[in-house]
N, CA, C and O of each residue as an XYZ file, in Angstrom:
212
protein
N     -23.549    -10.859    -27.040
C     -22.150    -11.252    -27.151
C     -21.371    -10.666    -26.062
O     -21.429     -9.448    -25.892
N     -20.682    -11.366    -25.340
C     -19.841    -10.886    -24.197
C     -18.566    -10.278    -24.797
O     -18.074    -10.781    -25.806
N     -17.965     -9.103    -24.144
C     -16.786     -8.648    -24.417
C     -15.544     -9.576    -24.263
O     -15.572    -10.368    -23.321
N     -14.607     -9.569    -24.968
C     -13.344    -10.367    -24.702
C     -12.693     -9.944    -23.597
O     -12.441     -8.741    -23.529
N     -12.325    -10.742    -22.611
C     -11.782    -10.267    -21.273
C     -10.390    -11.050    -21.145
O      -9.872    -11.139    -20.032
N      -9.832    -11.567    -22.168
C      -8.548    -12.279    -21.872
C      -7.361    -11.344    -21.707
O      -6.297    -11.809    -21.300
N      -7.471    -10.147    -21.977
C      -6.346     -9.138    -21.720
C      -6.635     -8.395    -20.452
O      -5.881     -7.462    -20.174
N      -7.620     -8.679    -19.651
C      -7.743     -7.961    -18.435
C      -7.378     -8.788    -17.180
O      -7.517    -10.010    -17.135
N      -6.938     -8.094    -16.241
C      -6.471     -8.819    -14.948
C      -7.723     -9.329    -14.293
O      -8.738     -8.643    -14.171
N      -7.599    -10.566    -13.880
C      -8.739    -11.223    -13.277
C      -9.124    -10.687    -11.690
O     -10.187    -10.958    -11.133
N      -8.205    -10.005    -11.190
C      -8.489     -9.592     -9.856
C      -9.111     -7.910     -9.861
O     -10.022     -7.564     -9.108
N      -8.463     -7.011    -10.805
C      -8.858     -5.783    -10.674
C      -9.471     -5.163    -11.911
O      -9.981     -4.044    -11.955
N      -9.353     -6.098    -12.997
C      -9.959     -5.535    -14.341
C      -9.229     -4.719    -15.127
O      -9.693     -4.341    -16.203
N      -7.853     -4.294    -14.655
C      -6.971     -3.336    -15.427
C      -6.538     -4.018    -16.672
O      -6.520     -5.243    -16.785
N      -6.196     -3.200    -17.588
C      -5.520     -3.606    -18.783
C      -4.000     -3.823    -18.543
O      -3.486     -3.320    -17.545
N      -3.229     -4.586    -19.458
C      -1.860     -4.822    -19.140
C      -1.151     -3.581    -19.277
O      -0.142     -3.441    -18.585
N      -1.528     -2.587    -20.107
C      -0.768     -1.494    -20.412
C      -0.779     -0.435    -19.243
O       0.089      0.428    -19.112
N      -1.949     -0.614    -18.343
C      -1.967      0.158    -16.965
C      -0.813     -0.481    -16.010
O      -0.079      0.172    -15.268
N      -0.805     -1.732    -16.162
C       0.264     -2.556    -15.233
C       1.602     -1.986    -15.668
O       2.407     -1.587    -14.826
N       1.833     -1.944    -16.873
C       3.236     -1.485    -17.409
C       3.492     -0.157    -17.064
O       4.641      0.188    -16.786
N       2.460      0.713    -17.046
C       2.866      2.130    -16.490
C       3.127      2.239    -15.110
O       3.902      3.122    -14.745
N       2.532      1.377    -14.160
C       2.936      1.474    -12.847
C       4.052      0.461    -12.388
O       4.527      0.505    -11.253
N       4.410     -0.383    -13.266
C       5.471     -1.204    -12.823
C       6.836     -0.526    -12.502
O       7.446     -0.800    -11.469
N       7.271      0.318    -13.368
C       8.473      1.010    -13.216
C       8.330      1.970    -11.868
O       9.313      2.071    -11.134
N       7.234      2.599    -11.582
C       7.063      3.441    -10.456
C       7.203      2.442     -9.234
O       7.900      2.760     -8.270
N       6.621      1.389     -9.277
C       6.674      0.397     -8.019
C       8.003      0.040     -7.820
O       8.517      0.112     -6.703
N       8.698     -0.399     -8.959
C      10.093     -0.977     -8.858
C      10.926      0.211     -8.235
O      11.628     -0.055     -7.259
N      10.905      1.389     -8.683
C      11.760      2.370     -8.113
C      11.388      2.745     -6.610
O      12.214      3.142     -5.788
N      10.120      2.576     -6.385
C       9.698      2.820     -4.934
C      10.224      1.761     -3.908
O      10.589      2.053     -2.769
N      10.221      0.438     -4.465
C      10.700     -0.644     -3.745
C      12.276     -0.434     -3.444
O      12.791     -0.669     -2.351
N      12.962      0.049     -4.591
C      14.347      0.235     -4.368
C      14.715      1.338     -3.455
O      15.774      1.218     -2.838
N      13.990      2.403     -3.277
C      14.249      3.464     -2.341
C      13.881      2.868     -0.827
O      14.561      3.177      0.151
N      12.819      2.047     -0.748
C      12.589      1.518      0.626
C      13.564      0.518      0.978
O      13.951      0.481      2.146
N      13.999     -0.267      0.162
C      15.145     -1.221      0.493
C      16.436     -0.726      0.903
O      17.105     -1.270      1.782
N      16.831      0.434      0.191
C      18.089      1.087      0.501
C      17.922      1.796      1.829
O      18.886      1.838      2.593
N      16.821      2.330      2.145
C      16.634      2.955      3.336
C      16.670      1.959      4.522
O      17.265      2.190      5.574
N      15.949      0.784      4.239
C      16.014     -0.272      5.346
C      17.407     -0.828      5.631
O      17.783     -1.211      6.739
N      18.140     -0.829      4.494
C      19.579     -1.577      4.562
C      20.330     -0.818      5.414
O      21.018     -1.317      6.305
N      20.220      0.731      5.135
C      20.965      1.697      5.871
C      20.886      1.595      7.307
O      21.875      1.716      8.031
N      19.519      1.337      7.795
C      19.235      1.360      9.248
C      19.356     -0.004      9.791
O      19.163     -0.187     10.993
N      19.671     -1.008      8.976
C      19.735     -2.264      9.349
C      20.739     -2.690     10.606
O      20.492     -3.576     11.424
N      21.879     -1.888     10.572
C      22.809     -2.140     11.678
C      22.376     -1.494     13.032
O      23.007     -1.760     14.055
N      21.389     -0.715     13.048
C      21.097      0.053     14.281
C      19.909     -0.588     14.878
O      19.683     -0.376     16.069
N      19.054     -1.413     14.131
C      17.790     -2.057     14.625
C      17.858     -3.384     14.622
O      17.871     -4.011     13.563
N      17.913     -3.985     15.841
C      18.007     -5.544     15.736
C      16.722     -6.272     15.314
O      16.870     -7.365     14.768
N      15.508     -5.812     15.495
C      14.323     -6.410     15.009
C      14.264     -6.326     13.326
O      13.888     -7.244     12.596
N      14.648     -5.230     12.969
C      14.841     -5.060     11.416
C      15.911     -5.888     10.753
O      15.820     -6.360      9.620
N      16.957     -6.017     11.591
C      18.164     -6.866     11.113
C      17.693     -8.381     10.983
O      17.945     -9.103     10.019
N      17.038     -8.709     12.002
C      16.458    -10.143     12.029
C      15.463    -10.438     10.753
O      15.461    -11.474     10.089
N      14.757     -9.480     10.593
C      13.559     -9.601      9.511
C      14.216     -9.616      8.293
O      13.861    -10.488      7.500
N      15.048     -8.889      7.980
C      15.817     -8.758      6.639
C      16.791    -10.108      6.353
O      17.100    -10.475      5.219
N      17.158    -10.688      7.432
C      18.044    -11.701      7.266
C      17.297    -13.044      7.055
O      17.917    -14.096      6.904
N      16.001    -12.975      7.050
C      15.192    -14.194      6.771
C      15.094    -14.613      5.342
O      14.443    -15.611      5.034
């Protein structure tokens, strides 16, 4: 009999609780990167064009 795999990620095999643990960390890291890029946006033409898309 095969184990039940409904609760596992189809790509990495991680359980949902592992994703919940990392979700907040990823969200906070994305916020830090976004703030940093927005502060530099007015100085960098290429970055300004990328963020405006």
